[in-house]
C-alpha positions in Angstrom: 121.4 258.7 101.4 117.7 257.5 102.4 117.1 253.9 103.7 120.2 253.4 106.1 120.0 250.0 107.5 120.5 251.4 110.9 117.9 253.0 112.7 118.5 255.1 116.0 120.6 254.0 118.3 119.6 252.6 121.7 121.7 253.3 124.7 122.8 250.2 126.5 125.4 249.2 129.1 128.4 249.1 127.0 131.3 246.5 127.0 134.9 248.0 126.1 136.4 246.2 122.9 139.6 247.3 121.3 140.4 247.1 117.8 142.2 248.5 114.9 140.2 249.6 111.7 141.9 250.5 108.7 141.8 254.1 107.4 139.1 253.8 104.7 136.8 252.1 106.9 136.9 254.4 110.0 136.4 257.3 107.2 133.4 255.6 105.9 132.1 255.2 109.5 132.5 259.2 110.0 130.6 259.5 107.0 127.8 256.8 107.9 127.4 258.5 111.3 126.9 261.9 109.7 124.3 260.3 107.5 122.6 258.5 109.8 122.3 261.6 112.0 120.9 263.5 109.3 118.3 260.6 108.6 117.3 260.0 112.2 117.3 263.9 113.4 119.8 262.7 116.2 123.0 264.3 116.8 125.9 262.6 114.6 127.5 259.8 117.1 130.9 258.8 117.1 132.2 256.2 114.7 132.9 253.8 117.4 129.0 253.8 118.4 128.2 252.3 115.0 130.4 249.1 115.2 128.0 247.1 117.4 124.8 248.0 115.9 126.4 247.2 112.6 127.7 243.8 113.7 124.3 243.1 115.3 122.4 243.9 111.8 125.0 241.6 109.9 124.3 238.9 112.1 120.8 239.4 112.4 120.4 239.2 108.4 123.0 236.4 107.8 120.8 233.2 107.1 123.8 230.7 107.4 124.6 232.1 110.7 120.7 231.9 111.9 120.7 228.3 110.7 123.6 227.6 112.6 
């Protein structure tokens, strides 16, 4: 899986958020974490660590959100 939208994850002070995900979304996050680890040469991260960078990337590329 070349060209993932996320790059290496940066360490930052976390803020705890609790949420429920549908099973298929969690399974996809697990697979994405493995692919990201393989692509970046980092150890695979837990799926929970992907949520924030994915949301950040989504908001950064949402043109309507930027205009607002």
